[in-house]
N, C-alpha and C positions, 0 to 999 in steps of 0.2 A: 438482567438485560445483558446481552452479549456485547462484545467489543465491536466497534465499527470495522468493516472490512477496509483493508489498505490495498493500494496498488501492489501488484506482484513485484514491481521494481523496488519497492521500499519495505515490503513485509519482512518481519523477523521470523516468520513461520518457516519451518524447514520443508521445502518443496523439492520434489525430484526435478531433474532438468526438464523432463517432459511436461510435468505439471506447470512449472514456471513458464515454459514456452507457450503452452496452451492458454494460460491466464493472460500473459502479455499480448498474445494474438487477439484474444477476446476484448481486452481493454483497448487495443489499437482500433478495432472495428467500431467501438462505441465512441471514440473521440471525435468522429465526424471528419469531414474533409478540410474544414477551415482550421488550421493549426495556429493562426495568428490570434493572439490574445490581446484584445483592445479594451481600454476602459470605457464604461458606459458614459453617455453624455451628461447625465445628471450629477456626476461628481464635480466637486470644486477643483480649481487649479491645483491646490495643494494635495487633495486626495488623488488626483490623476498622477501627480509626481510619485506619491507613495505606491500606487498601483503599478506604475511602470518600473519602479525600483524593485519591487517584489518579483515581477515577471523577469526582469533582467537577471536578478540573482538566482532564480530557479531555472534559467534557460539551460544550463548544462545538465540538470537532472532529467530533463525531457519528460516531465510528468504533467505538464500543463497543456490544456487545449482550450479552445474557445468556450467550451461548456463550463469552464472554471471561472468565467468572468464575474458571475454574481457573487461567488465566495470571495474572490479577490477584491471586488468592490466593497463588500461588507467589511473585510479586513482593513482596507484603506480608510473607510469611514471611522471605524473603531480606533485606529491609530491616530487619525487626525483629531477626533474628539477627545481622546485621552491627552494628547498634547495640549489642546485648548484648556481642558479642565486643570491640568497640572500648572499651566501658566496662570490661570485664574487663582489657584490656591497659592502660588508663589507671591502673587500681588496682594492677595487678601487672605491670610491664614485663618481668619474667622470662618471661612467657608468650610473648613474641616468639621465644624460643628453642625452644619446644615445636613439634615438627613436626606432631603431631596437631592441635593447636590452630590453627596457621597453615594447615594443609591444609583444615580446616573453613572458615576465613575465605576462603581462595582459592575453594573450591567455592561458597560463598554469593555471592561477588563474581561468579563466572561465571554463576550463576543469575540474579542481578540484571541483569547486562549483557544476557543473552539475553532476559529479560523486557522490558527497556527497549527493545530492538530490536523485539520483537514488538508492543509497545504504543506505539511512537513517543514514548518518553519522553526521548530524548537531545536535546541542543540541535541537533544536525545534523538529526535527524528533524523536529523542530518547525520548523526553518528551511525544510526541504523542503516541509513542509505549508503554511507561510505563502506560499512562492513559488508553489506549485501553486494555492492559492486566489487569489492575486493574478493569476496568469496566466489562470486561468479567468474572472476578472471582466472582464479587458480583452480587446478584440479588436484584432487587427492590421489596420490599414487596407489594407495591401498584400495580405494574404491574402483579405480581403473583396473587394477589387477583382478579384483573380484568379478567385475563385469566381464573381463576377458575370459576368465575361467568359466563363468556361467554360460557364456555364449558357446564356448568350445564343447562343453560336456552336456549340452542340452539334448542333443539327439540321442546320445548313449543312454542317458537317464530315462528318457521316454521309451526307448526300445525295451529296457529292462522291465518297466511297469506294464507295457503292452503284453509281454510274454507271461508275466505273472497273472494278469487278468485272464488271458486265454487258458492258462493251466487251471485256475480256480473255476472258471466256467466249465471246463471239461470235467473236472473232478466233481462238481456239484450237480452236473447234469443227471446223474443216476440217482440222486437223492429223492426224487419225486416218486420213484418206484417203491419206496419204503412205506408209503401211506401216511407220512407225517405231515 
């Protein structure tokens, strides 16, 4: 199974400026008009606090939209339930031996890690995001020089190939007379 696709704003994949611009434009068109991310009503007061905290912390990254509410809600529920389970374990350490209890904890941890990956909440994801932003901000002088040379010599190179094609066509035009 392949890796899940990431936003062009946070991907570590090496994209050309044009590819990155096209992907970002496509992502922007899919975000919808409503950019305000609000917590669903079914969340508890504590879960809504967690939801709003995550939204506030990711505000500068500009990768969230209203369509992300369900993933954010699931993440808030997972964090809240993990806190509750950990408090219960602290109060009654015998719960560590309960397979049903620990299975629930394991499932909420799995949900949390999946949501963290989807929302770029892990330290690794944030580092990638910072590296991508830094790389996008600076230009490589060698790349710029190569692009400048490429743009200047494009017409000359094409003219050389066009004259070669014409000469080959003229030279091979008489080959049909040989009967081959």
